[in-house]
N, C-alpha and C positions, 0 to 999 in steps of 0.2 A: 968687657964693657958693654953696657946696654946700647942698643942702636937707637937712632932717632925714632920718635913715636910715629906710628903709621899715619898716613894721610887721613884726615877726617876725625882724628882722635886727639885733638889739641889738648894739652894739659891746662887746666885752669890756672890763672895767674896768682890768685889769692883765695884762701879758704879759711874758715874758722875750723875748730876741731870737729864738731859734729858733721859739718859739710865734708870735711876731709875723710871722715869715716864712711860717709855715704859714697864718696868717690872710690875709696878703697874697696868697698863691697862691689861696686860696678866693675872694677878692675879684676877682682877675684873671680867674678862670674865668667870672665873670658877664659879661665883655665878649664881643663877637662873635668867633667863630672865623674868620670870613671877613673880607676887607678887606685893605688894604695895610699896616695897622699891627699890631703885636703886642698880645696881651693882657697887661696889666700891672696889678699891684696894689701899694698902698703903705699902710703903717701907720706913724704917728708915735708914738714913745715919748718920755716925759719924760726929762730929763737922767739919766744913770746914777747919780749920787750915789756911794754906796759899795756894793761887791759886784756880783754879776751876777744878782740875783734879778729878779722881775717889777717892771715899771715902769708907771706910769699911761699909758693909751692916750689920746693927745691928739686924734687924728683919723685918718681912713682914707678911701681912695678907690680907684677903678679907672677904667681907660680904657674909654670906651663906643664907640669907633670913630673913624675918620678925621674930623677937623674938630672934635672935642670935646676938652675939657681933658684933659691927661695925668693919670695916677694921682697923681703927686706934687702937682700943682696942686689936684686934687680934695681930697686929704688936707689940704693947707694951708688950703683954704677951709672944710673941715669943722671943723678945729681952731678957726679964727676964729669960725665959727658957734657953737661950743660955749664960746667965751670963753677959750680956752687961749692962753698965751704959748708960742711955739715956739722962743724963743731957748735955745740949748744942747741942743736936742732931737736925737733920733736918727731918721732916716728909714730905714725898712726897706722895701725895694722889690725887686720880682722881677726887674727888668732895670736895668742901669746907666743912670742918668739921662742924657738926651740933652743934647748941647751945641750943637745947631744950631737955627736958626730956620726953621721950615717954615710950616704954617698957624697954629702957635702958637709962642710964645717958648720959649727953651731952659729945660728943667727945672732945669739947674744954676743959672741965674740966680735962679729963683724960690726955690730952696733956700737960696742964699746970702743973698738979701734977707730971708728969714724967720729968719735966724740959726741955721740948722741946723748943729750942731757935728760930727755923725757921720752917715755914710751906710753902710748895710749893704745890699749888693745880691747877688742870686743869680747872675745870668748877665751876662757881658760883652755889650755891643752890638757886633755885627760890622760895622755900617755905617761906611763911610769918612767920611760927613758927620755922621751921628747919633751915632757912637761917640766915645770920648775924654772922656766926661764925668767919669770917675773921676780921670783925670790932672789935669783942670782943677780939680776940687774939691780935690785934694791940694795943688795949687799955691797955692790960696787958703786953706790952713790947715785944711781939713776932714779929719777922720779918715775913711778909707774902708776898709771890710772887704768882700772879695769872696768868692763861692763858697758862701755859705750856702744849702743846698737847691738847688744848681745843677742836679742831674739832674731834679728835679721841675719846675723852671722851664723847662728845655730841652724836656721833654715837652709842656709847655703851649703853647709857641710853635714847635713843630717845623717846620711848613711855612714860616712866616715866616722863621725863622732860616736854614733851608736856602736859601730863595729869595734872601735878601740876601747870603748867603755865596757861593753858587755862580752867581748870575746867571740862574737859570731857575726856573720853578715846581717845587714838590714835586709829583711825578706819582703819582697813585693809579690803578692799573689795576683796573677792575671786570671780573670774569669770572663769568658765571652759566651753569653747565653741568650736564649730567646725569652719571651715574656713569661714562659712557664718554668724557667730555671734549668732548661735542658741544654747540654753542650753538644749533643748529637741526636740524630733521629733514630727511630727504631732499627733501621738497617745499618746503623753505625756511621752514616755520612755526617760530616761536620764542616765541610768546606764549601761555601763560606757562610757562616751564620751572620757575621757582621759585614758591613759594606767597605768600600775602598778607603774612605776617610778614616774609619776606625782602624783599619789595618795599617794605614800610613802612620797613624799615631803610635801604634804598637811597635812599629819598626823604629821610630824615633826614640822610644823608651829603650829598646834593645841597644841602640847606639850609645846610650848614656849609662849603661850598667856594666858591671864587671863580668857577670856570668848569667846565663839563662839555662834553666833546667827543665827537663821533661822526664817522663818514665820510659822504660823500654816499651811498654804497651802503646804509648803515644807514637814512638818511633815506628813500631810495626804497623799501627793502624793508619797513620797520617803521612809518614815519611817526610817530616819537616826538615828544612835545611838549617833553621835556627840562625839565619844570617840577619844582619841589620842592613836594610837597603834604603836608598834615598827614594824620593818620589819619582825619579826617572827610572828606577829599577836597578841602578848600579849599586855595588857594594859600598856601604858607608866607610868612612876612613877608619873608624874603630869598630872592631868585631869582638863581641863578647866570647868568653870561654863557653863552649857548648858542653853542658853536663847532662849525662844520661844516668838515671838512677834505676837500678833493677838488675836482676841476675841473668836475664836472658841475653843472648848475643845480639849485637847490632849487625844486620846484614851487610856484607861486603859492598853491595851495590847501593846502600842507603845514601840519600842526598847529604847526610851529615858528613860524609867523607869528601864532599866537594869543597870548593873554595869557601873560606870563612874562618872563624876562630878555631883555636885548638879544641879537640874533642877529649873530654874526660869521662870515662865510663866508671861509675862507682857501683860495684856489684854488691849492693846492700839495699835493705828496705828501712834501715834505721836512720831517722831524721838527725839524731844527735851526731852520728858518724859523718853524715853528709856535711853538716854545718862545720864540724871540727876540721875536716879535710879542706874545705873551702877557706876557712879562716886561716889555716896554716899556709895557704897559697895567697894570702892577703887579698882575698875577695871581700870587698866592703859592701857591695850591693848585689844581691841575688834576685833575679826575676824568675819566678816559677810559672811556667805556662801550661803544664799538663803532666799527667791527667788527674782525674778525680781522686784516684788513690793517694797520690802525693799531696794534693790539696787537703784531703781529709787528715792525713798523717800530720801535716804541718799545723792544722787547726787543733788537732788533739794535743799536740805538744805545746800549743800556745806560743808559737814563734813567728806568727804572721804579723808583721809590723805595718803593712800597707796593703790595701786591696785596690786593684784597678778592675772595676766591674763594667764591662762593655755590655750594653743591653740592646738587642735588636728587636724591632717591632714584628716579631714572628712567633707563632705558637707551634711547637713541634708535636704536641699532643702525645708525647711518650718519648722513649729513648733514655739516654743516660743523663743523670742529674749531675750538676756541677760538683757537688760535695756529697759524700756519704755520711752515715751516722758516725759521730765521734765522741759520744758520751754526754752531750747536752740533751737532757730530757725535758726541761722546763725553760721558760723564758729567763728565769734567774740564772740558769747555767749557760746561757747563750754568750758567745763571743761578741763583743761590741767594740766598734771603732767610732771615731769622730769624722763627720763628713768634712773633707777639706776642699773639694771641688766638684761641681757638676757641670758637664759640658756637652753640647750637642755636636755630634760628628756625623754630618750628612743626615741619614735617616736613623742613626743610632744615637745612643746616649752613653756617656762615660761618667761613672761615679768613682771618685778617688776618696778613700777613707783611710785614716791613719789611727794607729794605736793610741788610746787615751793615755796621757802621762800618768805614771805611777809615782806617788810620793814615797820617798824613802828617807831614812835617817841620814844626816850629813855624813858623807864619806862612805856610806854603805856600798855604793857601786864599786869603789876601789878594791873591794875584797873579791870581786867576781873574776873568773878567768878571762884573759884577754887574748885577742888575736895577736899575731905577730905584728909589731908596730912599725911605724914609718922607718924605712931604710933608704933615705934619699941622699 
């Protein structure tokens, strides 16, 4: 059974369907951004009656991570705790209810057993095994409405959706450079180009991803711990998988062997192999922090989905460039992204850019290889 809502998070008494979806999105955002499963929220509304106005809220819930109840199950338990009858009710959920058994039973069966008469969902589930819930519900007589607040739902689960659809992690490339595009001075020193606010932001990003990767060259040069830390310097609750790419050994005394996430050493220089191994481990979001050789290889393979470019107001006047040549010889060949955010962080600036959408024929993406899907 769901417990009583936490203090300060009182459930609205009545909502119409669009407002209920907005509420469901807010609930979904409480779930972890990392992990193999998507963030999902659900709000149960009383039967529609007459008209399209606000209806009583019977229950609500969100998914708290792999192995925990799904949002729909949480909402049903919350409604039961409140003493509400869910027969004839509407389930407003940010993602199409799953139709497969993983670590938990299918949400479609839970909704049917509870007598839900209508399901409104924002985004289709792209998984071959987990998807198909809408069709199953329709076949069992449930009215299904899709696409309400779809764009907002897609933003909330972007890395997960991409990983399931394309069979590889969403790749975020971090670059921290001076004004002249250098990541290190001529003597090799690189700590610290950016200031404390930029570094704190980078640690917050680490705490939200599944894995962070560097090369063996970066390990030998900088000896990073690759931990996610809070502003007080303590370890964050979630620590990403620490991935080292390259054939050289990691020294026994390296800080990587200290407290933090698991360390995975991939003795390869092949980007496809790295992404395949991580996909098999259900890594949905990979943050790449160094070095230039790995950044160049990822760009050459055209698998960088997002760039976090931290720019410090310093000119190093030489030293190592952030990226080496990768085959683009003219502007027409250059990799381009769309600017999503520009932010000032102390004396530094952050540019977040994301891959431009690619238009494909309907259903084309379903032929692509997939990562191991949700097992919850």
